[in-house]
Every structure is written in structure tokens, then in C-alpha cells.
N, C-alpha and C positions, 0 to 999 in steps of 0.2 A: 372551189367556192371561197370567196374572200370572207374573212372573219368579220362579223357584224359588231360594231363598237357603239355602245350606248353613250349618248351625250349627257353628262351629269352636271347640273347647275347648282352651285352653292349660293344660297341667299343669306346675307348677314342679318341677324336679329337686331331690332332696334326697340327702345323703350317707347311706351305710349306717348302721344303728343302731350305737352303740358297745357294747362288751361289758357285760353286766350287772354291777353292783357286787357285792361280797361281802355275803351276807346276815348281818345282825346283829340281835340282839334290840333292840327299841325301848326307850328309857328309860321309866320309869314316868311317867304323866301328872301334871301339877301339881295341887294341890288346887283344887277349884272355888271361884270367888269367892262371897262371901255376897251373895245377892240381896235387894234392897229390895222391899217390897210396892208394887204399882202403885196409885196413888191414883185415886179415882173422877173427880177433875177432869181428869187426863191422858187418861183413857178418853173422857170427854165431848168434850174438845177434838179428839181424833183422829177420833171419829165425825163431828163437825160438819164438819171439813175434808174428809173423804171424801165426805160428802153434797154439799158445795158444788162439789167438782170434778166429781162425776157430773152434777149439775144443769147446770153450765156447758158440759160436753161435750155433753149432750143438746140444749141450746139451739143450740150451734154446728152440730150435725148437722141440726136443724130448719132453720136458716138456709141451710145448704148444699143441703139437699133441695129447698128452695123455688127456689133459683137453678139447680140442676142436677137436675131431676126424673128425667132418664134415667139417673142414676148410681146404682150399687149402694151402699147405705149401708155395707155391710161393707167394700167396696173403699175407700171413703172413710176408714174408720177405720184401715185398714191402710196407707193411702197417706201417705208422708212429706210429699207436697205439701199435703195437707189440713192437717196440723198446722202447716206453715210458713205457709200462707195465713191460717189463723185466728189465728195468733200475731202476724202483721204487719199485718193489715187493720185499718183504722180502724172502730170500732164504728159501725154505722148508715150507713156510706158506701156509695154506689151507684156502679157503673162508668159513667163518662161515655162516651157514644157520639156521634160527629159525624154528624149526619143530613145527607143531601144537600140542597143549597139548593133551595128550591121554585122552580118556574117563575114568572117575573114577568109573562109575557105571551105571547100566541100569535104565531106567525110569520105575517106577511102576505106575499102574493105580490108580487114585483117586476114592474113592467111590462116587456114584452119590449123589448130593445134590439137594434139592428142590429149584428151581429158582422162580423168582417173578411170572411167568406164571403158576406155579404148575407142570411144567414138570421136568424131570430129567436132570441135567447138569453134564457132565463128563469132568474132566480135568486131568492133569498129574502132578506129583511131583517127583522129583529125590529122590532116597533112599540112596544117598551117598554124599560125599563132592563135592562141585561145582568145575568146572574145574579150574586148576591153570593157571593164565595168564603168558605168556612169556614176560619177561621184558628185553629189549635190553640194556638199560642203567639205572643205578641207580641214581636217583636224590639226591642231598644233603639233609640231614635231615632238616625238617621244624622247625623253632623256633616260640615260642609264639609271640615274638615281630614282626616277619614278618607276622604271621597269622593275627594279629589284626590291622596291619597297613592298613589304608584306605585313599585313596586320593579322596575326594569328588569333587575336581575340574575337575576330568577326566570324570565325569558323564555328558552326553549330556543334554542340556536344555530340560525340559519336561519329562525326564526319571526318574524313581524311583530308588534310590541307594539301593544296597544290601550290608548291613553293617555286617561284622563278629563281633559277640559278645559272651562273656562267660556268660551263664545263669545258671551256676551250683549253684550259691549262697552258696558256701562252707563256706563263712565267717559267715553265719547264723547257722551253725552246721547241723549235720545229722538229728536232730529231727524237723527241720523246715518243715512246711507243708502248701501247698496251700489248703484252706478249704472253700468250699462254703456252708457247713452245720453248724448247731449249735452244733454238736458233738465235743468233745474234747478228742480224742483218745490218749493213752499213747504211744507216738512215741519212747520212750526210751526202752520200754519192747516189743513192737510188733515185731521188727525184730528178737528178740531172742526166740520167741514162736515157737512151733512145726508147726503152720500154715504157717510160713515163708518158709518152705521147701515143695514144691508140691510133691505129691506121684507119683509113677511110677507104671504102670500096669505090669502084669505078662509078662514074656519073650515072645516076639513075638506078643503081643497084642498092640493095638494103645493106646498111652498115651497122645498125644498132638494133638490138632486141631489148625491150623493156618488159619485165614480167613481175609477178608478185607471188612468192611462195606462201606468204601469209596475207592473202588478199582481203581478209575481213578485218584487218587491223584498222582501227579508227582513232579519233582524237576526242579531246574534251570540248565542251561547249565554249564558244567565244566568251571570254571574260570570267570563266569559272575559277573560283579560288578554293573549291573543295568538291569532293565527290562522295557519294553514298556507298560504303563498302557492301551494302546489301544488293547493289545493282551490278550488272556486267561492266567491266572497265573498258571504256573506249573501243567498242566494237562498231563496225560499220554495217548498218542495215541495208545500205544501197551503195552501188559503186561510186556514186558522186560524193559520198560522205567520208571516205577513208583514203587509204594509200593508193587505190586505183586512180582517184582524182589527182593525186600528187604525181603519179607516173605519167598521167596524161599531160600535165604541164611540161614535163621534161620532153616527152615525145613531140609535142606541138612546137616547142622552141627549136629543137634539133632539126625537125623537118623544115621549119621556116628559114633555117640557116643552110639549107641544102644538104643536110646529112640525113639521108633517108632512114627512117626509124619506124619499126612496127611495135605495136603495144598489145601484149596478151593480157586479157582480163579474166582468165580462167581462175576460178575460186579453188585453189589447190588445198586449202585448209578447211573448206566448208564441211565436208563429211568427217574428216579426221585430222586433227592438228598434228598428231604423231607422225603420220605418213605423208605430210605435205611436201617434204623435200624429195621423196621418191617420185611423187606426182609431178613436181616442177621439173625434175630431171627429164622426164618424158617430154614435157613441153619444150624444153631447151633443145633436146635432140631432134624433135620433130621440126622445129623452125630451122635448125642448122642444116637438116637434110633438104628442106625445101628452098632455103636461101643460103647456099654455101658462101656467099659473099659477106655474111655477117662477121664483123670484126670485134664487136664489143657487146657483151650481155650485161645488163644492169638489173639486179634484183632489188626492188624498192620495198623497204620495210619502214616501220616506226618503232622506236625503242620503248622500253618501259622501265623506269628507274624508281626505286624506293630507298629512302634513307633508313638508317638504323633506328630513327625515331618515328618510323611509320609515316613519313611524309612522301607524297608523290612529287617527283621532281619535274619541273618544266624547264628544260634546257633552252635558253633563249638569249638573244642579243639584240642590239639596236643597229639597224642598217637604214640609212637615209630617213631617220626619224620614225621608223616603224619597228614593231616587234617581229623578229624573224627567228624561227626555230633553228637551233644548232644542228649540225650534220655530223655523222660519223661514218667512216669507211671501214668495213669489216673485210678482212682478207683471209681466205682459207689457205691451208698449206698441206703438205704431205706428212706432217708430223705424226699422224695416226696410222701411217703405213699405206695410204691410198696413192695411186699413181697420179701424181700431180707435180712433175718436175719443174714446171714453169711458173710456180706460184710467186717467185720473187718479182717476175714481170708485173703481176697484178699489184704487188706491194709498191713497186716503183710508180705505177699509175696512181695509186691511192695517195702516196706521199706527195706526188706532184700536184694532184688536185687539191690537197689540203694546203700546200704552200701557195698555190694560185689564189684560192678562196680567201685565205687569211691575209695575204698581201693586199688584196683589194678591199675586203670587207671586215678586217679586224679579227673579231672573235667568232667567226661563223662556223669554223670547222673544228671539231674535237679531235683528239689524237687518234691515229689509226689503230685498229685492234686486229692483231694476228691471232688466228685460232688454229687448233689442231685439225679440225674437220675441214673438208674441202668446200662445202656449201655449193656443190655443183659447178665450181669455177674451173674445173679441169677440162670442160668440154669445148670452150670457145678460145680463140686466140687471146682475148682479154676479157676479164670479168670484174665486176664490182658488186658488192652488196652495200647498199646505202641505207643507213638509218636516218630518215628525214624526220627530225623531231622525235618526240616521245609521247606517251599517252597523256601527259600533262599539258601538251601544247594544243592549240586550236588548229583546225584545218587551214584557216587563212594563214597562220604563221608558217605551217609546213609548205603551203603552196608558194609563199614568197621565197622560202629557202630553195625549193625545187627550181624556181625560175633562175635564181642566181647560180645554182649548180649547173643547170643546162647551158646558160650563157658561157660559163667557164669551160665546160666540155666542148662547146662549139668553137670557142677560141683556140683551145688546145688542139682540136682535131682539124681545124681549118688551115 
């Protein structure tokens, strides 16, 4: 039942009428002015102008009737909106409507992967390029000066600032390496080795597996300059809000370039963060058993960086006038005693990817990080752990970075 609304009328109060004035005889009227005869030319001009206005109004009504067939013409004539619209509209202009982007490809079913409970998990991955976003207006190109400008005084008291920073360390050279091990790899030669180019399976066979050991990692809100420490930091409540969405971008672009890629969306860290790597190891081994043609496994994460001054870092750069999250490759090794003799091949791949990205996009890729643990990279012929942005970045910035990484990988593997 619709809600009944009472009509309330407000009447303005007025003072009582003043007493009537004394009646007096009116003065005699002045003599009427002498009229001039109306010329035929003036009559003709007047009639022509009236005909023109009637014609123009009729055409306007015809145009409005075509656009709004359900509207009563009389209501349109009496409507002030009609006259305003017809007076300001550009003649011949049509209203532009943003159509939804067309689907670029069908969804393909992901092979089942073993979850933490030992049961099969089925998810979906797109086999083509992601949908193109409709952009109504193009923003002016972003500059580095504007990107890294930060006003700390605008951060509310008690909140943690999110500070944009350049962590590429390009000034240290392409051979600079974060290294937790005692090994001293030759970073000048490794990017030039054959291992720096991952192999591709035969046509039609799966070449790449993408998964997420920490699948619930998320990002900050678009445009955020601070976050509340009393709330969870950058967690993804839904797959389309965090690293799973970023992994999908990579999978879609690789598939679009003919490199068959599968994408696991198993939430390995949902039940227990501590045991997430043991669970993702089961997923990797399950996929490799089902698709022995897989040549490259990519574990997509997002980083989280705090400064000594308790500032949350947003590693970001400018690419083509847009803010793009910076990327870091993490390479596991056998320094902790695990059986992983081919770890330097993964280092060569990571170094080659960084060189390719920075040669094309400037400061996109941070230095490679070699760790003592294996990070499940010992199972596949080639493996990468990619930190796409950090908790201070937005999802849009991470997705832009993922697209550039995927294009670079497609070029290297093609």
C-alpha cells in the first residue's frame, strides 16, 4: 500500500484593509493622441514573424514527440521544461548513452585443485582479455610531482598515513639485489641466460598456472591517504576485490596472447594464515599432476610495507599518465637446506622480467628479493612470486601493473 501524503497549504497573513479614501470626481481625461496610419509594410513584417514562430514551434513539437512518444503534446506546450530544453539544446544533437562493454570471451572451467580439506575445488578463469571499461571523461595525465605530493596535515589524529613512494631504486643499477642468503649470484649475466626466458608448452596445452597463497590479501580504497589502525588492513572480502582479481588480469592477457593459462582461486589462507604455504603446495602439485605441460607457476601476492615512522607505504609510479603500483619479484632458494637446486633459473627469470619492465616503463619494477625459503618454487620448471603493489595501493593501481607484467611475460614467452 502506498503511503498517503497530506497536502499542506500555507496561507500568508495580511493586515486588515485600511479605510476607504474620500470619493472625489476624477479629472477629465487628456485629449487622445493623433494616430498615424499603419503601413502595409509593417503589417507584412508582423505576419511573417508570426508565421516563422509558429513554424519553429511546430518543428520543435515534432522533434519532442519523436523523442518522447508517450508525452501529451499539450502538456509539453504548457511545460516550462520544454521551453527551457528547446532553447538550450544544440540543434541536431543526440543524447549520448554509454553502452555496457561487450563480452570479449567465454568463461572456461578451471581444473579441480586439492583444497586444504583434501576435496576438489573448482573455480573459473576467463580465456580472453578482460572487459574494456567505458570511460566517459578522460582525466588529465598524472605527473610524478603530483603523484608523490603528500599533505600529512590532512591525516586525522590517530590515523596512519598512506604515503606514495618510489621503491624502484633505479639509482643502484639493474644488478642491485635484496639478498637474505650468503650466495652471490652474478646479476649481470643471469638476465641474459636462456633460463631468463620461460618455455611455452605445445599449442593448446597449459603453459602457466596462477595461484594465490595469500588469496585474501586486498588493497586500500581508491584515493585513500590514511587508514584506521583499529580496522583490518587491506583484506579482500570478495575475490574481485583483492589479489585474485589481479591474478585474473594476468591470466586473461596471457590467454589472449595464446599462452594457455589456468587460474586457481583457492583461498589457502582463509582458515589459517600460518599453514597457507603447505596448502598452496598441494594445489601446485595437483595442477602439475593434471597438466604436466605447465612450465611456469606464478604466485601472486601484494606486499605490506611500514616505515620506521609508522607510515604505510604506497609503492607507485607513473606510466602513461596514470598511477601504477610497483612490482617486486621474490625468488626462493635452497639456502635453508631444501631441495631446490634450480633456484638460480628462477632468479634469471625474475632479473630478466625486471630489466624488461624497467626498460619499457621506467620505475615499475623494484629490485629482486632472494630469500632462504623455497616458497614452493621447487616443484615447477619455472616459478615466480610476484608482489603486485602493497597494502597502501588501490586495486586499480595493482590491476594496471598486472596488465603490464602480463604483456611483458607474453612478449618474453612468445
